[in-house]
N, C-alpha and C positions, 0 to 999 in steps of 0.2 A: 503494500500499499504506500502510495506517495502522498506526503503532505508537504505543501508548498509554502513558503514564508515570502511576502512581499515586504520590502523594507526590513530584511533580516539584520541589516547593519545596525539595529537597535541592539547592540551586543548582549549586554546583560539580561535585558528583557527576553530575547530569543533563547538564550541558554536556559533561563528559568522555564520557559514554556516546554522545550525540549525534554529538559530533566523531568517535568511533571509527566509528559507522555511516556517516558521510558520507566517510570514507576509502574505502569500497568504491564503486566507480564504478556499479555496478548499483542501489545504494541511494540514490543521490543525488537521486531524485525522491519520496522518502518523505514521507508527511505525519505529522508528530509532533503528537500531541494530548496536551497536559499538563494533569494534574488536580491539585489540592492544595486543602487546606482555607484555606490562607494566599493571600489575593488579592495581597498585598505580594510575597511570594515568586514567586509565579506570573509577576507582571509583570517582576520582575528577570530571571528566567531566560528568559522569552520575548525580552526585549530583547537579551541575550546571543546567544540562538541566531539570532535574525533578523540580527544583524550579522555573525555568522559565515557564514551562508548567503548574505547579499547581497554581502559581500566577495568570496566565492568564485564568485559568478556561478552559483549552483545553483537549481535549481527546487523544491527541496523546500520544505515550508510548516510553519509552526508555528502552532497553535492552542491556546487555553487556556480552562479552565473550572473552577468549583469544583463541577460537577455530574458525578459519576462516570459515570453512565450515558451522558451525552453523549459524554465521551472515549472510551468503551469501544465505542459503537456502529461496528461494521464493523472493529474492530480485528483485525489477524492476530496480532500480538504484544503483550502486555501486561507491562510492566516495573514491579516493586513495589519502590519506595525509602522507604516509609512508615516513620515511627516513631510508633507510637500512644501518645499521651500527652505526646510531645515531652520536652523537658529537666525539666519539672515532675515528671511521673511518674518519669522516670529518677533524680531527685534522691531520691525514696523508696526506689527499688531499691538504692541505696547507703547512704543515712543511716540507715534504720531498721534494717537488719541490724547496722550498727556497734554500735548501742545493746545488741545481744545478742552482740557479740564477732566477728562475721562481718566479715572485712576483705577486700573485693573490689577488685580493679584494674579490672574492666571491668563484670561483673555483667549481661552481655546474653544468655548462651547456657545456662548451667545455673546452679547456686548460687541463693540466695534470690532475687537480682535477676532472673536469667534466667528462672526459673520464673514469677515474677509477671508479667514482660514477656510471657511466652507467653499468660498469662490474658488480657492486654489485646489481645494481637495476633490470637489465634485468632478470636474473634467477627468482627473486622473482615476477616480473610482470607476467612471464609465468606461474608461480604457482598460481597467483591470476586469471588469465584467464582461467586456467584449472578448477579452483573451480567454477568460473562464469559458464562455460559452463556446469559443472556437477550438480551445486545445484540452481543457480538462474533461474529467469523467462526466457523463450525463448527469445533471442535477448535482454536480458538486457543491458542497456546502462552503459558503464564503463566510469566515469569522473575522468581523471587523473590529478591531482594536482602536482604530485611528479616529480622534476627534477632528471636527465636532460630531460626536457620535450620532445624534438623531438625524442631522442633515445628511451625513455620509450614508447611513441605513436607509433613509427614506429615498435618495437618489438611486441607490444600488437595487432597492426592491422595485420601484415605481418605473424607472428609466433603464436601469441595467438589467433588468428581468433575470436575476440570478438569486438562487435561494440563499438568504443572507441572516445571521444573526449578528446583532451588536453586542459587545462584550466590555463591561466595565467593572472595577472592583470596588467601587464607592459603596455598594450596599453592605459588602463583607466588612469594610473598613468601619463603617458606621456601627454595625451590629457588635464589632469587636469593642468599639469604645463604649457602647451602651452597657455591655456585660461587665465591662471593668468598672463602670461607675456604680453598677448595682452590687458589685462585689462578688460576683460570679467566679467561682474557682476554675471553671472551664467555660470558654466562649460557646461550646456546642450546648450549654445548658440554657441558652437563650434561643427561643423558637420565635419567629415573627413572619408577618406578611408584609411586604414592602412593595409600594405601588406608585406610580407618577410617570415622569419622563426622566432622562438621563440627566444626572446631576440635580435633579429636583424631585426626588423620590422619597416617600413618606412611609414611616413605619406605623402602619394603621392598626396592626394588631402586635402585641408583645406579650410573650409568656416567659416567666423564669422558672425552670422546673416545674412547669404546669400551671403555675399561678400568674393570673393576668396582672400586667403593669399597666397602671392609669397614669394619666399626665401628673397629677400631683405628686406621686411618689418619685416619678422620673425627674421632674422639675427640681424638687427639693434635693435629690441625689446630685444633680449637676451643680446647684447651687452651694452645696457644701463641700464639694470635691476640691481639695487644695490646689490642683493643677488646671483641671478643665473649667472651673468656674471663671478663670481669667483667660483661657485660651479659646474657648467657645461662646464668647458672648453673644454674638449674632444668632447662633444656633439656639441658645438659651432663650433669647428674646422672642424668636420665631416659635420655639415650643410653648412658651407662655401665652402668646397671642393667638396661635393657629390651633393649639392642641395636640399636636403631634410633632415627633422629631423628624428632622430631615437628614438624609443620607450624607449630604455633602459637606466638606469641610467648612470651617468659619470663613477662610479666604475665599473659596468659590461661592458660597451662598451669598456672601456679602456683595459680590458683583452681578447677581442674577436678579436681585431685587432693587427697587428704585430708592430705598430708605438709608442705607448705611454707608454710602461712599459718596453722596452727592455733595457734601460740603467738606472741603479739605480740612477745615479746623476741626471736624468731628470724627474724622476717619480713625484716628488713633485711639479714640475711646471705645471703638468696637472691635478693634483687632488686637493681636498680640504677636510681638517680634522674636518670641523664643524660637519659632520655626517659620519657615516661610509660608507653610499651608494655612497658618492662621490669620493671613490677610496682608502680608508685606506687598507693597507696590512692586509689580513686576517679578514677584518672588519665584514664579516657576520658571522664567526666562533665566534669572540668575543661577538657580540651581541647576538647570539643564547645562547651562555654560560651564559651571564648575564641574559637573559630573563628566562632561566630554573631555575637558582639559585633563581632569585627575586620571581618566581611564586611558587615554592614549599615553601619559606619562608612565602609568603603573601597570600597563598590559603585561609586561614580563612576569610580574608576581602573580598575576590573575591566572596567566597560563601555567605557572608552576603550581598552584593551589587547585587547578582543575583535575579532574580524575577522581572525583569524591565517590566512594562507594555508595550506590544507591540506598543501601540499608540505613545510611547516616543521613540521607537527604531527607528534609521534611517537605512533603508535597505542598505547593502553595495553594491558596484558595482561589486562584485564577480559574474561571469557568472552562476554559478550552479544552484541557485534558479530560475533565469530567464529561464533556459533551461528546467528545470522540469515543471515549470509553463506553458511554451508555449506547451510542449508535452502533458500535462494534461488537459489544458483548450482551447487550440487553439489561445490564444493571442500571436501574432507573437512577437519574440525577435529578435533584430539585434545586433549581437556582433562579436567578433573576436576569431576564434576558430583554434586549432592544429588539422590538418587532412591530408589525402594524398592529394597531389598536383592534380594529374589527369587532368592537363591542365589548372588548375584554374589560376596560373601565367605561362604565356606563355614562359618566359625566364628562369624558373627553371625546374629541371628535373621532369617528371610525378610522379616518385615513391617516391620523397622525402616527408618530413612532413612540411607542410607550417603552417602559422598563418596569417589568412587573414579574411576579411570580410564575414560574412554569415548570415543566418536567420534560425530560428527555429520555427517550428509550430507542428500542431498535426501529420504530417507525417515526422517528423525528421528535419535534418539539410540540408540547401541547401546554397551552397557556391557561391558567386558573382564571375563569371568567366571573362575571356578575359583581366586580368590585366597583364601589362608589366612593370617591374620595371625599373628605370633608370639603365645604363649600369654599373655604378660603384657599386651601390647597389646589383644588381644580381651578379657581380663578388665576391663580400665580402661573399654573401650568400653561393654561389656555394663552396667557399672554405670550410667553416664550413659543409656544406652539405657532401662533401667527407670524411671529418673527422668523422662525424656522421655514414655515411655508413659503413666505416671501422669498427668504434667502436662497432656497432651493430652485424656485421658479426663475429667479433672477440669474442664478449660475447657469441654468440649462440654456437661457436665451441671451445671455450677455446684455442683461436689460439694466441700465445704469440708473435709470429712474425708480424702478422697483427695488434695486439694491439700496438706493438713498432711503427709500420708504421703510425698508427692513431696519435699517440702522436707526433712522428716526423713531420707530416704534419700540426699540430695544428699552426695556425698563430704566436702566442706569442711564443710557445715553439721553434718553427723553428728560430724564431728571435733572441733567447737567447741560444740555446744549440747546441752542436755539435752532430752528430749521436751516437757518443761513450757515451756521456753523457745522451742522452735519452735512450740508451739501459741499462745503469746502474740505472737510475732514476726508470724506469718501473720495473726492477727486485726488487728493494728495496721497491717499493710500493706494488707489488704483495706478498712478504713476510710479510710485515707488515699487510696486509688486507686479508691474507689467509683464515681466518675463515668465510668470507662473500663471498667467490670466489669459489664455489664448482666446477664450470666448469675448473679451473686451478689447480685443487688438485695435478695432476701428475706433474705440471710445478713448483711447489714451490721448490722441493729439488734441481733441476738442477739450478734455479735462485739463490738458497744459494750458490752453488758450484761457479757459475760464479762471484757473488759479493765478494766472499772471495778472489777471484784471481784479482779483478778489481783494476786498478791503476787511475781511475779517480779521480781528486781532487775535493773534495766538500767544502763548506764554512760553518762556524758556524754564522749564520746571521738571525737576526729578521725580515729582510725586510727594504725597504726604508722608510716605513711610518707606522710603527707598534705602537699601543696604547695598554697599559696593560688591562687585564680584571678586572674590577672593582667588589668588593664584594658586598653584599646587602646593607650594611651600606653606602658605598659610593654612590651607586645608589640612595639612600634615600635622600642623601644630594643634589643630582643633580636633580633639579626640571624637566628640560628637559628630562633627561633620565627615570625618574619615569613615565613622561606622555607618553613617546615613549613605555616603557615596557608594561604600562597598555592598550595602544591603541592596541597592537598586540601581546598577550602573546602566540607566536607560540612556540610549544614544538617539535623540531626536534626528 
């Protein structure tokens, strides 16, 4: 069986997923075919995987190529870990909106950065889907890890016409946090139903060792917690007002809603700088840059430490390996997946992409249906769904006016910017990212002309809570940072 990776140069993440798959005895003869535009990254990850396979005496094989069609030929599963435009484009997603007052922590799902990321990603997703239809097994399963999750999955299903599941680990991360706050000895003691849209999913049912957990108990536990009471102020506030806890981190959630990052002087009262994920301005961009530099410098040690016996490896909670195991062996897996709603969540549009509870077995994915979100949660989701809908349509048509309307309707952008500022900001982002936006080729020169005549005032501003990018020497001095980088050497 062949499993193909697109964007396999996400070195540490690819190694994690492959190790997860190899923990399943029935999958230990898999042929992994890695594809990336970076020959250097391909060579690094191939060396790591070959050492893991050899050290464990497995018959699995690793092939690599920069030619996507070659990797996809005959593939039964295709895993997408790509970041279109890499860190160069990601910097534009953060830096240009800052000039117009939009302070993002991550900027990869909605908000100005996430919407432009979608414009870059969707043409690539459609190319991937065309190659899957042409070269892979009939009805091959496309497992998409790339953000913006909902937009990419929407495009793959509606326009790419490929069997697609979107995968994210936010639900698992949030559940682990809740179990810790409630004092559970084992995260598996917490059972839950989680439903909504990617990065705005809600724990609508919680049980700890069979006992239902209600809002008051969870709210009190968070408020009393010595660490999370400071790190999760946005999520705690949303829990109090909405009645349910959100999956997404403090930093992520703060940029999806219009209330927490719209006034620069108030941002620091809602976030915490002990770690980027709690709301730091451009925090994910900084950390990705540090991880890339660290990994390139420290790869020889990584290679030396590869070859871990699988019995010593703790399988991650990433959905990927469990889905493949379920479809290949029939062992049922319960997880949370991104797919078409089609009535699963009753008070969200049928055509949108939801993230909700489902099961996978020999016959594929089956979603638990009949879910109704609390009204406030559904309203917040629908606002982002409308932005996603416009963004996908704009990306498909290269429609600049619809793209600007999508950015204008984004909750945080709308709370900060005037329409005139949005129009100028989008023009500037289109020009900066033109090389990754083939569908807007004819729109770039008119955007330049408009921007040259524009009178909108911008600011030179690092953001409300910016931290500098550390070099490798500084990272090595910071034990916490070193451990963080080693734990998740994700290469965008």
